[in-house]
C-alpha positions as CSV (number, residue, x, y, z in Angstrom):
1,X,17.7,-12.3,-2.1
2,X,17.0,-10.5,-5.4
3,X,14.0,-8.6,-4.1
4,X,16.0,-7.2,-1.2
5,X,18.7,-6.0,-3.5
6,X,16.1,-4.4,-5.8
7,X,14.5,-2.8,-2.8
8,X,17.8,-1.2,-1.8
9,X,18.2,0.1,-5.3
10,X,14.7,1.5,-5.5
11,X,15.0,3.2,-2.1
12,X,18.2,4.9,-3.3
13,X,16.4,6.1,-6.5
14,X,13.3,7.3,-4.7
15,X,15.3,9.2,-2.2
16,X,17.1,11.0,-5.1
17,X,13.8,11.8,-6.9
18,X,11.9,13.1,-3.9
19,X,9.3,10.3,-3.7
20,X,8.9,7.4,-1.3
21,X,8.8,3.7,-2.0
22,X,5.4,2.3,-1.0
23,X,5.9,-1.3,-2.1
24,X,7.3,-3.5,-4.8
25,X,6.6,-7.0,-6.1
26,X,8.2,-9.3,-8.6
27,X,5.7,-11.7,-10.2
28,X,5.6,-14.3,-12.9
29,X,2.8,-13.7,-15.3
30,X,1.7,-15.3,-18.6
31,X,3.8,-12.6,-20.4
32,X,6.9,-13.1,-18.3
33,X,8.2,-11.5,-15.1
34,X,6.8,-8.2,-14.0
35,X,8.6,-5.9,-11.5
36,X,6.0,-3.5,-10.0
37,X,7.1,-0.5,-8.1
38,X,4.6,1.6,-6.2
39,X,5.7,5.1,-5.2
40,X,4.0,7.8,-3.1
41,X,4.6,11.4,-2.1
42,X,2.7,13.8,0.1
43,X,0.3,15.6,-2.3
44,X,0.3,12.8,-4.8
45,X,2.5,11.2,-7.4
46,X,2.6,12.6,-11.0
47,X,3.2,10.8,-14.3
48,X,6.5,12.7,-14.4
49,X,7.5,11.1,-11.1
50,X,6.7,7.7,-12.4
51,X,8.6,8.2,-15.6
52,X,11.7,9.6,-13.9
53,X,11.8,6.7,-11.4
54,X,11.2,4.2,-14.3
55,X,14.0,5.6,-16.4
56,X,16.5,5.6,-13.5
57,X,15.5,2.1,-12.5
58,X,15.8,0.7,-16.0
59,X,19.3,2.1,-16.4
60,X,20.5,0.8,-13.0
61,X,18.8,-2.6,-13.4
62,X,20.4,-3.1,-16.9
63,X,23.8,-2.3,-15.4
64,X,23.7,-4.6,-12.4
65,X,21.5,-7.3,-14.1
66,X,19.7,-8.5,-11.0
67,X,16.8,-10.1,-12.8
68,X,18.0,-13.1,-14.8
69,X,15.4,-13.2,-17.6
70,X,13.5,-10.6,-19.5
71,X,11.1,-8.6,-17.4
72,X,8.6,-5.7,-17.6
73,X,9.0,-2.8,-15.3
74,X,5.9,-0.9,-14.0
75,X,6.1,2.2,-11.8
76,X,2.9,3.7,-10.5
77,X,1.1,5.1,-7.5
78,X,-0.5,2.5,-5.2
79,X,-3.8,4.2,-5.9
80,X,-6.6,5.5,-3.8
81,X,-7.5,2.1,-2.4
82,X,-4.1,0.7,-1.6
83,X,-3.0,-2.6,0.0
84,X,-1.7,-2.4,3.5
85,X,1.1,-4.9,4.3
86,X,3.7,-3.4,6.5
87,X,3.3,-1.6,9.9
88,X,4.6,1.6,8.3
89,X,1.8,1.5,5.7
90,X,-0.8,1.1,8.4
91,X,0.7,4.0,10.3
92,X,0.3,6.2,7.2
93,X,-3.4,5.2,6.9
94,X,-4.4,6.2,10.5
95,X,-7.7,8.1,10.3
96,X,-8.6,6.6,7.0
97,X,-11.3,4.1,6.2
98,X,-10.0,0.6,5.8
99,X,-11.3,-2.9,5.0
100,X,-9.6,-5.7,6.8
101,X,-10.1,-9.5,6.5
102,X,-8.7,-11.3,9.5
103,X,-8.9,-14.7,11.2
104,X,-11.0,-15.1,14.4
105,X,-12.2,-18.3,15.9
106,X,-11.2,-20.4,12.8
107,X,-13.3,-18.1,10.5
108,X,-12.4,-15.2,8.2
109,X,-14.1,-12.0,9.3
110,X,-14.2,-8.9,7.2
111,X,-14.8,-5.4,8.6
112,X,-14.7,-1.9,7.4
113,X,-14.1,1.1,9.7
114,X,-11.9,3.9,10.6
115,X,-8.3,3.0,11.4
116,X,-7.8,4.6,14.8
117,X,-4.5,3.3,16.1
118,X,-1.5,1.2,15.2
119,X,0.8,-0.5,17.7
120,X,3.7,-2.9,17.2
121,X,1.2,-5.8,17.8
122,X,-1.8,-4.7,15.7
123,X,-4.4,-2.2,14.8
124,X,-7.6,-0.7,16.3
125,X,-10.6,-0.1,14.0
126,X,-13.6,2.0,15.0
127,X,-17.0,1.2,13.6
128,X,-20.2,3.2,14.0
129,X,-23.0,1.3,15.7
130,X,-25.9,0.7,13.3
131,X,-28.3,3.6,13.5
132,X,-26.2,5.4,16.0
133,X,-23.6,7.6,14.3
134,X,-22.3,9.0,17.7
135,X,-21.6,5.5,19.1
136,X,-18.6,3.5,18.0
137,X,-17.3,0.1,18.8
138,X,-13.6,-0.5,18.8
139,X,-12.0,-3.7,17.4
140,X,-8.4,-4.6,18.2
141,X,-6.9,-6.9,15.5
142,X,-3.4,-8.4,15.9
143,X,-1.1,-8.3,12.8
144,X,-0.8,-12.0,13.0
145,X,-4.5,-12.5,12.4
146,X,-4.7,-10.1,9.4
147,X,-5.2,-11.9,6.1
148,X,-5.5,-8.8,3.9
149,X,-6.2,-5.1,4.3
150,X,-6.6,-2.0,2.2
151,X,-7.7,1.5,2.4
152,X,-11.2,2.4,1.2
153,X,-11.8,5.5,-0.8
154,X,-14.8,7.5,0.6
155,X,-16.4,9.7,-2.0
156,X,-17.6,13.0,-0.5
157,X,-19.8,15.1,-2.8
158,X,-19.4,18.8,-2.6
159,X,-22.3,20.1,-0.6
160,X,-24.1,23.1,-2.0
161,X,-22.9,22.4,-5.6
162,X,-25.8,21.7,-7.9
């Protein structure tokens, strides 16, 4: 499949540039095909990182011609609130706030809480009980039930700064 071959290429390039591949997608839009590549690195991704990966990918993709028609290439960070799709992405988000929509008893349920644990079968989210910060409820959610998930950025104001 084309996306698998592109993934191999991107992984090689990200390894050379010192960043990690977070995700990639190839989508049809009104303006044509768009190849989106999301990269990460401990400490954050810079504009220079994105530019370097973009230049290297453009050169390689032009040479091997994997995408049949004209396309647009976008290289960026997944952002503060990033989608979680693969087990590895969930593992990287342990101890972060997450918002998960999952299927339970034929209904979609959405919950926000602290991602506490990831196993090969699913995740565990801790939620504070209403009005009782010290008490938490744990919810185990199997990967097969998850419809969508993302991290949630929690703004923390500097205390003592006026």
